[in-house]
C-alpha positions as CSV (number, residue, x, y, z in Angstrom):
1,M,13.5,21.4,-4.2
2,I,13.3,19.0,-1.2
3,A,10.8,16.8,-3.1
4,L,13.2,16.6,-6.0
5,I,16.1,15.5,-3.7
6,V,13.9,12.9,-1.9
7,G,12.6,11.6,-5.3
8,S,16.1,11.3,-6.6
9,V,17.3,9.5,-3.6
10,C,14.3,7.1,-3.8
11,V,15.1,6.4,-7.5
12,I,18.8,5.7,-6.7
13,V,17.9,3.4,-3.7
14,F,15.3,1.4,-5.8
15,G,17.9,1.2,-8.6
16,F,20.4,-0.4,-6.3
17,I,17.8,-2.7,-4.9
18,L,16.8,-3.8,-8.4
19,I,20.4,-4.5,-9.3
20,K,21.5,-6.2,-6.1
21,K,18.3,-8.0,-5.1
22,P,15.6,-8.2,-7.7
23,D,13.7,-10.7,-5.5
24,I,12.9,-8.0,-3.0
25,L,11.3,-5.8,-5.7
26,L,9.3,-8.8,-7.0
27,S,8.1,-9.4,-3.4
28,M,7.0,-5.8,-3.0
29,V,5.1,-5.9,-6.3
30,L,3.3,-9.1,-5.3
31,R,2.5,-7.7,-1.9
32,G,1.1,-4.6,-3.5
33,L,-1.1,-6.6,-5.9
34,L,-2.4,-8.7,-3.1
35,G,-3.0,-5.6,-1.0
36,I,-5.1,-4.2,-3.8
37,V,-7.1,-7.4,-4.0
38,M,-7.6,-7.5,-0.2
39,I,-8.7,-3.8,-0.1
40,H,-11.2,-4.4,-2.9
41,L,-12.6,-7.5,-1.3
42,I,-12.9,-5.9,2.1
43,N,-14.6,-2.9,0.5
44,L,-17.1,-5.2,-1.2
45,F,-17.8,-7.0,2.1
46,L,-18.4,-3.7,3.9
47,L,-20.6,-2.4,1.0
48,G,-22.7,-5.5,1.4
49,Q,-23.1,-4.6,5.1
50,N,-24.2,-1.0,4.1
51,I,-21.0,0.5,5.4
52,N,-19.1,3.0,3.3
53,S,-15.4,2.4,3.4
54,G,-13.0,5.3,3.5
55,V,-10.1,3.1,2.3
56,G,-9.7,3.5,-1.5
57,I,-7.2,2.2,-3.9
58,N,-4.5,4.8,-4.6
59,L,-0.8,5.2,-4.5
60,I,-0.6,5.7,-0.7
61,T,-2.6,2.5,0.1
62,I,-0.7,0.5,-2.5
63,G,2.5,1.8,-0.9
64,F,1.4,0.8,2.5
65,S,0.4,-2.7,1.4
66,S,3.6,-3.1,-0.7
67,I,5.9,-2.3,2.1
68,L,4.0,-3.7,5.1
69,G,1.9,-6.4,3.4
70,F,-1.2,-7.7,5.3
71,P,-0.4,-5.6,8.4
72,G,-0.4,-2.5,6.2
73,V,-3.9,-3.2,5.0
74,V,-5.0,-3.8,8.6
75,C,-3.3,-0.5,9.6
76,L,-5.2,1.3,6.9
77,Y,-8.5,0.0,8.0
78,A,-7.7,0.8,11.7
79,I,-6.8,4.4,10.8
80,W,-10.1,4.6,8.8
81,F,-12.1,3.2,11.7
82,L,-10.5,5.5,14.3
83,K,-10.9,8.5,12.0
84,A,-14.6,7.7,11.4
85,K,-15.4,7.8,15.1
């Protein structure tokens, strides 16, 4: 029940954002796409160094990179690094 309420509120808020300021939504989509590319390239680099990366591409990582941008990607790898130790 709580998830339904939270989901409904999120849909309403994103609806208002889309109507009032569509440039914010476009910015978030672009940051999300760039975040996916950054995560993929970092994972390729780490794989070349024989290091298995624990940061995959999923809804949570896309959300982090969409909302926070580059600092979100850095935060994901910092969390992965601290968790791996």
